[in-house]
PAZAPA-4460 file (N, C-alpha, C; in steps of 0.05 Angstrom, whole numbers, plus 32768, in hexadecimal, padded with zeros to 4 digits):
% residues 141
    n_x    n_y    n_z   ca_x   ca_y   ca_z    c_x    c_y    c_z   seq   type   mol
   8155   7EC2   802D   813A   7ECD   802B   813B   7EEB   8031     1      M     A
   812E   7EFA   8020   812B   7F17   8024   8110   7F1D   8031     2      V     A
   8111   7F2E   8045   80F8   7F35   8053   80F1   7F52   804D     3      W     A
   80D8   7F58   8045   80CF   7F73   8040   80B7   7F79   8052     4      E     A
   80B4   7F92   8059   809D   7F9A   8069   8090   7FB3   805D     5      K     A
   8076   7FB1   805A   8066   7FC8   8050   804F   7FCD   8064     6      S     A
   8045   7FE6   8063   802E   7FED   8073   801A   7FFC   8061     7      C     A
   8001   7FFA   8068   7FEC   8007   8059   7FD3   8009   8069     8      G     A
   7FBD   8011   805B   7FA4   8015   806A   7F8C   800E   8058     9      A     A
   7F77   8005   8066   7F5D   8003   805A   7F4F   801D   8061    10      L     A
   7F4C   802E   804D   7F42   8049   8051   7F24   804B   804B    11      V     A
   7F15   8053   805F   7EF8   8055   805C   7EEF   8072   805E    12      V     A
   7EDA   8078   804E   7ECE   8093   8050   7EAF   8090   804F    13      R     A
   7EA2   80A3   805B   7E85   80A3   805B   7E7B   80BA   8049    14      R     A
   7E66   80B4   803A   7E59   80C8   802A   7E3B   80C4   802E    15      D     A
   7E2F   80D5   803F   7E13   80D1   8047   7E10   80B8   8056    16      G     A
   7DFF   80A6   804D   7DFB   808C   805A   7E0D   8076   804E    17      D     A
   7E1D   807D   803B   7E2D   8069   802D   7E4A   806A   8036    18      N     A
   7E57   8053   8036   7E73   8050   803D   7E82   8045   8025    19      Y     A
   7E9B   804F   8022   7EAC   8047   800C   7EC7   8040   8016    20      Y     A
   7ED5   802E   8008   7EF1   8027   800F   7F03   802C   7FF7    21      I     A
   7F1B   8036   7FFD   7F2E   803E   7FE9   7F3E   8026   7FDF    22      L     A
   7F3E   8022   7FC5   7F4E   800D   7FB9   7F5F   8018   7FA2    23      M     A
   7F75   800A   7F9D   7F88   8012   7F88   7F8B   7FFB   7F74    24      I     A
   7F94   8002   7F5D   7F9D   7FEE   7F49   7FB8   7FF8   7F3E    25      R     A
   7FCB   7FE5   7F3D   7FE5   7FEC   7F33   7FE6   7FED   7F14    26      H     A
   7FD4   7FDD   7F08   7FD2   7FDD   7EEB   7FB5   7FE3   7EE4    27      K     A
   7FB0   7FF0   7ECD   7F94   7FF6   7EC6   7F83   7FDC   7EC5    28      P     A
   7F6D   7FDC   7ED3   7F5B   7FC5   7ED5   7F68   7FAC   7EE2    29      K     A
   7F7F   7FB0   7EF0   7F8C   7F9A   7EFE   7F7E   7F94   7F18    30      G     A
   7F8B   7F84   7F28   7F80   7F7C   7F42   7F7E   7F94   7F54    31      N     A
   7F68   7F96   7F63   7F65   7FAB   7F77   7F72   7FA2   7F91    32      R     A
   7F7D   7FB6   7F9F   7F88   7FB0   7FB9   7F87   7FCA   7FC9    33      S     A
   7F92   7FCA   7FE1   7F92   7FE1   7FF2   7FAD   7FEF   7FF1    34      F     A
   7FAE   8009   7FF4   7FC7   8018   7FF3   7FDB   800F   8009    35      P     A
   7FF3   800B   8001   8008   8002   8013   8023   8007   8007    36      K     A
   8039   8006   8017   8053   8009   800C   8069   8003   8021    37      G     A
   8081   8003   8018   8098   7FFB   8028   809E   800F   803F    38      H     A
   80A5   8004   8055   80AE   8015   806C   80C9   8021   8065    39      M     A
   80CE   8039   806E   80E8   8046   806B   80F6   8045   8086    40      E     A
   8110   8047   8086   8120   8046   809F   8116   805A   80B3    41      A     A
   8112   8051   80CB   810A   8063   80E1   80EC   8069   80E2    42      G     A
   80DC   805F   80CF   80C0   8064   80CF   80B1   8050   80E0    43      E     A
   809B   8059   80EC   8089   8047   80FA   8075   803B   80E6    44      T     A
   8067   8026   80EE   8053   801A   80DC   803E   802F   80D5    45      E     A
   8034   803E   80E9   8020   8052   80E5   802A   8067   80D1    46      Y     A
   8042   8071   80D5   804D   8085   80C3   804F   807B   80A7    47      A     A
   8057   8062   80A3   8059   8057   8089   803E   8055   807C    48      T     A
   802A   804C   808A   800F   804A   807F   8004   8065   8077    49      A     A
   8007   8079   8088   7FFE   8095   8081   800C   809F   8068    50      L     A
   8027   809C   8067   8037   80A6   8051   802F   8097   8037    51      R     A
   802E   807D   8038   8029   806D   8020   800D   8073   8014    52      E     A
   7FF9   8075   8026   7FDE   807B   801B   7FDE   8097   800E    53      V     A
   7FEB   80AA   801B   7FED   80C5   800F   7FFC   80C4   7FF4    54      M     A
   8013   80B6   7FF3   8022   80B5   7FDA   8013   80A7   7FC4    55      E     A
   8005   8091   7FCA   7FF8   8081   7FB5   7FDD   808C   7FAC    56      E     A
   7FCF   809B   7FBF   7FB4   80A3   7FB9   7FAE   80C0   7FBD    57      T     A
   7FC1   80CF   7FC8   7FBD   80EC   7FD0   7FA7   80EF   7FE5    58      S     A
   7FA2   80DB   7FF5   7F8D   80DC   8009   7F9A   80E0   8025    59      S     A
   7F90   80F4   8033   7F98   80F8   804F   7F85   80E7   8060    60      L     A
   7F91   80D6   8071   7F81   80C3   8081   7F86   80C7   809F    61      I     A
   7F75   80BB   80AE   7F78   80BA   80CB   7F75   809D   80D4    62      A     A
   7F88   8092   80E2   7F86   8077   80ED   7F7B   807B   8109    63      I     A
   7F62   8072   810D   7F54   8078   8126   7F4B   8060   8135    64      V     A
   7F55   8049   812F   7F4E   8031   813E   7F67   8021   8143    65      S     A
   7F64   800C   8153   7F7B   7FFB   8159   7F7D   7FE4   8146    66      D     A
   7F6E   7FE4   8130   7F6E   7FCF   811D   7F8A   7FCD   8110    67      F     A
   7F95   7FB5   8110   7FAF   7FB0   8103   7FAF   7F93   80FA    68      R     A
   7FB2   7F8F   80E0   7FB2   7F74   80D4   7FCC   7F71   80C5    69      A     A
   7FD7   7F58   80C7   7FF0   7F52   80B9   7FEB   7F3C   80A5    70      T     A
   7FF7   7F3F   808D   7FF6   7F2C   8078   8013   7F25   8071    71      V     A
   8018   7F0B   806D   8033   7F02   8065   8030   7EF2   804B    72      N     A
   8041   7EF7   8038   8041   7EE8   801F   805C   7EEB   8011    73      Y     A
   805F   7EDB   7FFC   8078   7EDB   7FED   8072   7EE7   7FD1    74      S     A
   807A   7F00   7FCC   8074   7F0C   7FB2   8086   7F01   7F9B    75      P     A
   809C   7EF6   7FA2   80AE   7EEA   7F8F   80C1   7ED6   7F9D    76      S     A
   80CD   7EC4   7F8E   80DE   7EB0   7F9B   80F4   7EBD   7FAC    77      P     A
   80F8   7EB3   7FC4   810C   7EBD   7FD6   8105   7ED7   7FE5    78      G     A
   80EC   7EE0   7FE1   80E3   7EF9   7FEE   80CA   7EF3   7FFF    79      V     A
   80CB   7EFB   8018   80B4   7EFA   8029   80AC   7F16   8031    80      M     A
   8092   7F1C   802F   8088   7F37   8034   8073   7F36   804B    81      K     A
   8076   7F49   805D   8062   7F4E   8072   8055   7F69   806C    82      E     A
   803B   7F69   806C   802C   7F82   8068   801A   7F86   8080    83      V     A
   801C   7F9E   808C   800C   7FA5   80A3   7FF7   7FB9   8099    84      V     A
   7FDE   7FB3   809F   7FC8   7FC5   8097   7FBA   7FD1   80AF    85      Y     A
   7FB2   7FEA   80AD   7FA2   7FF8   80C1   7F87   7FFF   80B5    86      F     A
   7F74   8005   80C7   7F5A   800F   80BE   7F5B   802D   80C1    87      L     A
   7F55   803C   80AB   7F58   8059   80AC   7F3F   8065   809F    88      A     A
   7F3C   807F   80A5   7F24   808E   809B   7F2D   80A8   808E    89      F     A
   7F1D   80B2   807C   7F21   80CC   8070   7F06   80D9   806B    90      T     A
   7F06   80F3   8069   7EED   8101   8063   7EED   810B   8046    91      T     A
   7F04   8109   8039   7F06   8114   801E   7F04   80FF   8008    92      S     A
   7EF2   8103   7FF5   7EEF   80F0   7FDF   7F05   80F4   7FCA    93      P     A
   7F15   8109   7FCC   7F29   8110   7FB7   7F41   80FD   7FB9    94      D     A
   7F45   80EF   7FA4   7F5D   80DD   7FA2   7F69   80E0   7F86    95      V     A
   7F82   80D9   7F85   7F91   80DB   7F6B   7FA7   80C5   7F6C    96      R     A
   7FA9   80B5   7F57   7FBE   80A0   7F57   7FDA   80AB   7F54    97      P     A
   7FED   809E   7F61   8009   80A6   7F5E   8012   80A0   7F42    98      R     A
   801A   80B4   7F33   8022   80B0   7F18   803A   809D   7F15    99      E     A
   8038   808A   7F03   804D   8077   7EFE   804D   805F   7F10   100      G     A
   803D   805F   7F25   803C   8048   7F37   8020   803D   7F3A   101      E     A
   800C   804E   7F3C   7FF1   8046   7F40   7FE1   804D   7F28   102      I     A
   7FD3   803A   7F1C   7FC3   803F   7F04   7FA8   804B   7F0B   103      A     A
   7F9B   8041   7F20   7F80   804A   7F27   7F7D   804B   7F45   104      E     A
   7F6D   805E   7F4E   7F65   8060   7F6A   7F46   8062   7F69   105      V     A
   7F39   8051   7F79   7F1C   8050   7F78   7F10   804F   7F94   106      E     A
   7EF8   805C   7F96   7EE8   8059   7FAE   7ED3   8044   7FA8   107      W     A
   7ED4   802E   7FB6   7EC2   8017   7FB1   7EAD   8017   7FC7   108      I     A
   7E93   8015   7FC1   7E7F   8012   7FD6   7E86   7FFB   7FE8   109      P     A
   7E84   7FFF   8002   7E8C   7FEB   8016   7E7F   7FD0   8010   110      L     A
   7E66   7FD0   8008   7E58   7FB6   8004   7E62   7FA7   7FEC   111      E     A
   7E70   7FB5   7FDA   7E7B   7FA8   7FC2   7E99   7FA1   7FC4   112      D     A
   7EA5   7FAA   7FDA   7EC2   7FA9   7FDC   7ECE   7F8C   7FDB   113      A     A
   7EC3   7F7A   7FEB   7ECF   7F60   7FED   7ED0   7F51   7FD2   114      E     A
   7EBA   7F54   7FC3   7EB9   7F46   7FA9   7ECC   7F53   7F94   115      K     A
   7ED6   7F6B   7F9A   7EE8   7F79   7F88   7F05   7F6F   7F8C   116      C     A
   7F0A   7F63   7FA3   7F25   7F5A   7FAA   7F2C   7F3F   7F9D   117      L     A
   7F44   7F3C   7F94   7F4C   7F22   7F87   7F5A   7F10   7F9B   118      T     A
   7F6B   7F1B   7FAC   7F7C   7F0B   7FBD   7F6E   7F05   7FD8   119      H     A
   7F70   7EEC   7FE0   7F63   7EE3   7FF9   7F6D   7EF3   8011   120      E     A
   7F87   7EF9   8011   7F93   7F09   8027   7F84   7F23   802A   121      N     A
   7F7F   7F31   8014   7F71   7F4B   8015   7F55   7F47   801F   122      D     A
   7F47   7F32   8017   7F2C   7F2D   8020   7F2B   7F28   803E   123      K     A
   7F3F   7F19   8048   7F40   7F13   8065   7F44   7F2D   8075   124      T     A
   7F57   7F3E   806C   7F5C   7F57   8079   7F43   7F69   8078   125      V     A
   7F36   7F6A   8061   7F1E   7F7A   805E   7F08   7F71   8071   126      F     A
   7F03   7F57   8073   7EEE   7F4D   8085   7EF5   7F54   80A2   127      R     A
   7F0E   7F51   80AA   7F16   7F57   80C5   7F13   7F75   80CB   128      A     A
   7F1A   7F86   80B8   7F17   7FA3   80BB   7EFA   7FAB   80BE   129      A     A
   7EE9   7F9F   80AE   7ECC   7FA5   80AF   7EC0   7F9C   80C9   130      M     A
   7EC9   7F86   80D4   7EC0   7F7D   80EE   7EC8   7F91   8103   131      E     A
   7EE1   7F9A   8102   7EEB   7FAE   8115   7EDB   7FC8   8112   132      R     A
   7ED6   7FD0   80FA   7EC8   7FE9   80F5   7EAC   7FE9   8101   133      M     A
   7E9F   7FD2   8101   7E84   7FD0   810C   7E84   7FD4   812A   134      Q     A
   7E9B   7FCF   8137   7E9E   7FD3   8154   7EA7   7FEE   815C   135      N     A
   7EAD   7FFF   8148   7EB5   801B   814E   7E9D   802D   8150   136      L     A
   7E9E   8040   8161   7E88   8054   8163   7E93   806E   8158   137      S     A
   7E9B   806D   813E   7EA6   8085   8131   7E92   8090   811D   138      I     A
   7E8D   80A9   811F   7E7C   80B6   810B   7E8E   80C4   80F7   139      E     A
   7E8D   80BA   80DE   7E9D   80C5   80C9   7E8C   80DA   80BB   140      I     A
   7E95   80F3   80BA   7E85   8108   80AE   7E8E   810D   8092   141      K     A
***
């Protein structure tokens, strides 16, 4: 059995009274998910999440809560993958997909986000992150 580990983030931004979450698609009009990627030797989970979000979306983020969710699944026979997600924030709406890897990067209104997700693992992580976000006293400008 091969074990892989990736880290990523659910990135939220505020625009006036509205909140948005960052989602990616690897193929045009494919399944939406959250930015994530493989850990590199010597990297912490936080460092991997920050790097991968920047590489995939060009977004600078801040991880400002203790939210940490883990998802385990088998992407192919003989491979088990663990993905660690953090809750992060950004003030910049500017995003750009990583050429050759990410087809689309989108800001989805928070109220529409769960219905945009295909995989139950992503929906579970999203619901947990939103519950945690409601308990934070963070003003996103």
